[in-house]
C-alpha positions as CSV (number, residue, x, y, z in Angstrom):
1,X,-17.1,10.1,60.7
2,X,-17.6,11.9,63.8
3,X,-16.8,13.5,67.1
4,X,-17.2,11.2,70.4
5,X,-16.6,13.6,73.7
6,X,-15.8,12.0,76.5
7,X,-18.2,12.4,79.8
8,X,-15.9,13.4,82.7
9,X,-16.6,10.2,84.1
10,X,-15.4,8.0,81.0
11,X,-11.9,9.6,80.4
12,X,-10.0,7.1,81.0
13,X,-7.8,4.9,78.8
14,X,-9.8,1.9,78.8
15,X,-12.8,3.9,78.1
16,X,-11.0,5.3,75.2
17,X,-10.0,1.8,74.2
18,X,-13.4,0.3,74.9
19,X,-15.0,3.1,72.3
20,X,-12.2,2.5,69.9
21,X,-13.8,-1.3,69.4
22,X,-17.3,-1.0,70.3
23,X,-17.8,2.5,68.0
24,X,-16.6,1.1,64.7
25,X,-13.6,2.0,62.7
26,X,-11.7,5.1,65.1
27,X,-8.5,6.2,63.2
28,X,-7.8,9.3,65.0
29,X,-7.9,10.9,69.0
30,X,-7.2,14.2,69.7
31,X,-6.4,15.2,73.1
32,X,-7.1,19.1,73.8
33,X,-5.1,20.9,76.0
34,X,-2.8,18.2,77.6
35,X,-1.1,19.6,80.0
36,X,-3.7,22.2,81.0
37,X,-4.7,19.6,84.2
38,X,-1.4,19.2,85.1
39,X,-0.6,22.6,85.3
40,X,-3.9,23.2,87.7
41,X,-3.3,19.9,90.1
42,X,0.8,20.9,90.1
43,X,0.8,24.6,90.0
44,X,4.5,25.4,91.5
45,X,7.9,25.1,91.0
46,X,8.0,22.8,94.2
47,X,5.4,19.9,92.1
48,X,7.5,20.2,88.5
49,X,9.2,17.0,89.1
50,X,5.7,15.0,90.1
51,X,3.9,16.7,87.6
52,X,6.5,15.6,84.7
53,X,6.7,11.9,86.3
54,X,2.8,11.9,86.2
55,X,3.0,13.3,83.1
56,X,5.4,11.3,81.5
57,X,3.6,8.0,83.0
58,X,0.4,9.3,80.9
59,X,2.0,9.9,77.3
60,X,3.4,6.3,78.0
61,X,0.0,4.8,78.6
62,X,-1.6,7.0,76.1
63,X,1.2,6.3,73.4
64,X,0.9,2.0,74.6
65,X,-3.0,2.5,73.9
66,X,-2.2,4.1,70.8
67,X,0.2,1.3,69.2
68,X,-1.9,-1.7,70.6
69,X,-5.3,0.2,68.7
70,X,-3.4,1.2,66.0
71,X,-4.6,4.9,65.9
72,X,-3.1,8.7,65.6
73,X,-3.2,10.8,68.6
74,X,-3.1,14.7,68.0
75,X,-2.1,16.5,71.1
76,X,-2.9,20.3,71.4
77,X,-0.9,21.8,73.8
78,X,-0.7,25.2,75.1
79,X,2.3,28.0,74.5
80,X,3.6,30.7,77.1
81,X,5.5,33.4,76.5
82,X,9.2,33.1,76.5
83,X,10.5,36.2,78.3
84,X,13.8,35.4,77.5
85,X,13.9,34.4,73.8
86,X,15.8,37.3,71.6
87,X,14.1,39.0,69.0
88,X,15.0,37.1,65.8
89,X,14.2,34.0,67.6
90,X,10.3,32.3,69.0
91,X,9.0,34.7,71.6
92,X,7.1,31.5,72.5
93,X,7.7,28.3,73.2
94,X,5.5,24.9,74.0
95,X,4.4,23.9,77.8
96,X,5.4,20.3,79.4
97,X,8.8,20.5,78.8
98,X,11.2,17.9,77.5
99,X,8.7,15.0,78.4
100,X,6.1,15.7,76.0
101,X,8.4,16.8,73.6
102,X,10.1,14.0,73.8
103,X,6.9,11.4,73.7
104,X,5.6,13.6,70.5
105,X,6.8,12.1,66.7
106,X,6.1,14.7,65.2
107,X,5.6,18.4,66.0
108,X,3.4,21.5,64.7
109,X,3.2,24.8,65.8
110,X,0.1,26.8,64.4
111,X,0.0,30.7,64.7
112,X,-1.7,33.3,63.0
113,X,-0.5,35.2,60.5
114,X,-1.6,38.3,58.3
115,X,-5.0,39.1,58.0
116,X,-7.0,35.5,58.5
117,X,-3.6,33.6,57.3
118,X,-2.4,31.0,59.6
119,X,0.8,29.7,59.8
120,X,2.0,25.9,60.5
121,X,5.6,25.4,61.4
122,X,6.8,21.9,61.2
123,X,9.6,21.4,63.6
124,X,10.5,18.6,64.7
125,X,9.8,15.4,62.7
126,X,12.0,12.7,62.4
127,X,11.5,12.1,58.5
128,X,10.6,16.0,57.2
129,X,13.1,19.1,57.2
130,X,11.3,21.8,59.0
131,X,9.2,24.2,56.8
132,X,5.9,26.3,57.3
133,X,3.3,26.3,55.0
134,X,0.7,29.6,55.3
135,X,-3.3,28.2,55.1
136,X,-6.4,30.0,55.9
137,X,-9.6,28.4,58.0
138,X,-12.8,29.5,55.7
139,X,-16.2,28.3,55.8
140,X,-15.5,25.3,52.9
141,X,-12.4,24.0,54.9
142,X,-8.8,24.5,55.1
143,X,-7.6,26.1,52.0
144,X,-4.5,27.4,50.5
145,X,-3.6,31.0,50.9
146,X,-3.3,31.7,47.2
């Protein structure tokens, strides 16, 4: 298994599809900070609807490619603080709005726990109930907290 970083000139769906077909069995595509460039290019509230439309088209193309090539897609997203949230509810929320939320089949929120502990919270899945799972990242990989 290898990680193939794409140079800027190859950041198109056609290039990703070509890699999947020529480099052998690729089973997962990870898109880091999927919303980042959309937030930079469309920064004001006046641009929000245009940003969401372009994001929707981008995600639709990505989902179609994933289906055509039979690969899983993991979208890494940004979160922002939610100043209107009450203390007993989440104080951060994912960026990208409903467009990104509806394009995702399963959503997991990763957060820092106590010390070296991390917590993965499954909060949106068509087949699994909401749940949390603590874990640690060590030199040997991802381990249970026990």
